[in-house]
C-alpha positions, 0 to 999 in steps of 0.5 A: 453212396457214389454218384454212379451207384445212385444212378444205377439204383435210379435206373433200376427203380425206373426199370422196375416200373416198366415205363415203356408200357405207359405208351400203350396206356396213353394210346388206349386212353387217347382212343377214348378221347378220340371217340368222344371227339368223333361223337361231338364232345368239345375237347376238354384239355384239363380233363384229358390231362388230369385223366391221363396222369391218373391213368399213368399213376395207376399203371405205375402202381400196377407195375410196382405191385406186380413185381412185389407180389410176384417176386416168389414166382419171378425168382422161380422162373428159369425162362424169363423174357423181355415181356414176362417174368417181371422186370427182374430188378427184384428177382436179381436182388438189384433193389430191396423188395420193399422198394417196390411196395412203397412205390406201388402204394405211393403211385396208388395214393397219387392215382386216388388223389388225381381221380377226384380232380379228373372227375371235377373237370369232367361233365359228370363228376360222380360217374367219372369218379366211380369209374376211376376208382373201379379201374384203380381198384381192379389194377391193384387187386390184379396181383395184389391183396385181397383178391390176387386175381392173377394167381387165381386164373382170373388175371388174363380176363381182368387185364383184358378188361382193365388195360384197353377197356377201362382205360379207353372208357375213362378217356371217353368218360372224362370228356363226355360224362357218359359211356357211349356205344361207339367206345363200347364197340371199339374196345371189344377187339382190343380186349380180345387182343389183350387177352391173347397177349397176356396168355402169350406172355404167361407161357414162359412164366408157367413153370415158375408160377406152378412151382410156387402155387400161382395158378394163372390161366395158362397154368390151370388149363395147360399149354395146349389149351392155352394155345387154343385160347390164344388162337380163338381170341385172335380169331374173335378179335378180327372176326368181330370187326364186321359184326361191330360195324353192323352194330354201329361202329363206323366202317372206317374204324372197323376196318382200321385194325385190319392193318395188323391182320398180317401180324395175327396171321403170322402169329397164328401160323407160328403157334400152329407150327409149334412155336408155343413149345419153343423157348427160343420163340417165346420172346418174339411171340410176346413182342409181336402179340403186344405189337399187334394190340398197340398197333390196332389201338393206334389205328382205331384212335387214328381212324376216330380222330380223322372221322372227328375232323371230317364230321 
């Protein structure tokens, strides 16, 4: 095989893992670490690094797993976007499907190998290990066996819990050995925004998913109800902020995600104006839904980091 072919295959393998998405995971994890620092926990560099590596390995496992088990639906998808329809590497035959399965199992094994090391570096090894194994397991069954949650209309809710929720909890747990009230409050709007984002990126996949019997939430409820769920999640995410502040979330942190409120208002306006049914708008809706989620998480993490320095 020529060097050019090897480089092409290597690039395809990397694209299959969607490494850009690791940035979001790092930000969610960093939020948990920042909240731990705000709460007075001394920074544990070993636990932070090992935990981040565990999270990244679990993310990559999930990405390769998704493409392998969603291959039939991705092939049936005539309207993929940059953010939906899989990486297209397997669907376009650029790599054998088995490559993704081997990669998923390998990264899963790596995550499970790193989990005990992260746990041992944390103040509460037993509880930390349980949380890590739970997160890794849910990341697998999101699209993999035996539960295949994504094809049973449970993927959007599961993803909302795992991606910003459990990832931030892992970052906090590895530093403190416990799950505090501040981190539980902080993840609420992020879980709602993650749910909205997953609904948005599943809209372009709906026809292909339905054709192969993959019943995502969008397929199950239909586009009109999915649009209402999307708008409801956006409203609850930002509407929850004053309630969370009253419940104990520091006001500067509660106000921080409002920086992305103009994006949410613009997205809601577009959906209400019919963009949900416009194929030409799907890529943009997905991109900005992701942007407001990651941006909100980044603003929260920054707020807690600054509050920790001022404490």
